[in-house]
N, C-alpha and C positions, 0 to 999 in steps of 0.2 A: 622509745616507741610508746604511743598512748595505748591504754588498755581498750581492746575492742568491746569488752563487755560494758564499758561506760556509755556506749552509744545505744545500747539496747533499752527498750522500755522496761520499766520495773516488772510489769506483768510477765513479759517474756523471760526475764531473769528468774523469776519465781517458778515459772513452769519448767525451766531447764533444771533448776535445783531440785524441784519436786520429783522430776523424772528419775533423778539419780538416787532418791531416797524413798522409793516407793515401798510402802509397807506391805506385808503379806496380806492377801485377801482375807477379809473377815466375814464373808457371807453377804447375803442380800440385806439382812437385817442385823443391826448391832445387838449382840446378846448382852453386852455389859459385863461379860465374864471372859477371862483369858481361856483360850483353848475350847470354847463353846461357840460353834458357828451355825448360823441359821440360814437356810437357802430356800428359794422358791424355784422348783424345776418346772411345774405345771403353770405356764403363764396365762392359762384360761381363768385362773382364780384371781380375784383382786389382790393386790399386794397386802391390803389390810386383813383380808380373810386368810391369806396364806400365812402371814405372820401370827395371826390369832390361833390358827390350827397348830402351828409348830410350837408356839409358846404354851399352848394347852397341854401338849405332851410333856414338855419340859417341866411344867408345874405339877402335873398329875403324877409324874414318875421322877421325883427328885433323886431316886436311887441311881439314875443314869449317870449322875455326876460321881457317885461313889464307885460305880463300875469303871468309869474313866480313870479315877484315881488308883483303883486297884490294878488295872491293866498297866498303868504307868509305873507303878511300884514294882510289879512283877517283871515287866519288860526292861526296866531301867532306862527307858527313853520317854521322851515327850509323847503324849497321846492326846489326840484331838477328839472331841465329841461333836459330830456333825449331825444336824437334824435338817431334813429337807422335805418340803411338800412335794410329793410325787404326783398326786392327782386330786382334783377337787370333785365333789359330787357331780355325777353326770346324769341329768334328768332323763336322758334317752337310753341309759344302760338297761339291759335286760335283768341283770342281777341286782337285788335290793342293796347288797353290800356296796356296790359301786354307785348306786343312785343316792344313797343316804349318807355317805361318809367321805371325809378327806382321808387320804392315805399319806402317812408320814413315815419316812424311812430314817432310821437312826443308825449311825455307824461309829465305831471307834477306830481311829486311824492312827497308826504308828508310822515311824520313818520307813518301814519296809512294806507298808500297805495296810489293807483292811485287816483288823483283828477280830471284830465281831460286827454283825448286822442284825437289826431288829426292825419289825414293821408294826406300826400302830395305826388304828383307825379312830378318827374323831368324828362324832356325829355332826351332821351339817348345822345343827343348832349350837354346837360347841359344848354341849352338856355332858357328853359321855366319851370316855376314852377306853378302848380295849386294845388287846395285843394279839398278834398272830402267834400261835404255838410254834414250837421248834419244827414241826412238820411243814410249816408254811401254808397250810390249807385251812386250819381251824382257828377261828377267832375265839379268844378266851378272855376272862376278866383280868384286870390288872393284878388282883390278889393271886390268881392262879399263875400268872406270868411271873410274879415275884417269887412264888414258891419254886417254880421251875428254875429260877436263877439262883436259888439258895439264899434268898433275902427274906 
């Protein structure tokens, strides 16, 4: 009996093979690092600006990678660092914070769910990054945020 796959076009065969070997999602933007995923939730922002805001947080707070590694070590399981652009500056917002900043959420995710979450704001000109304090209402400097994290 002849092989039925021999009659399929090469592109169809590759699609079938690829479907069976689908890699785990890596985010909207490739981070270039294992276990670091970058996402764009607010689709109102251009993909370039979304990626720029998320990468700005990652570069301004390299300690996030250390926090991921420490969580992974203490949990004994793989932990992912997820950064996502939640909202872009809204020129019509009443509050200056929402008018002037990108909001980037960061979470550490283990096999059993979220381990830690943080929120950062990036100025619309990408020049400044600040963090929300543990109370979730107060924006503080990165230095104060790092002190609060014991870093």
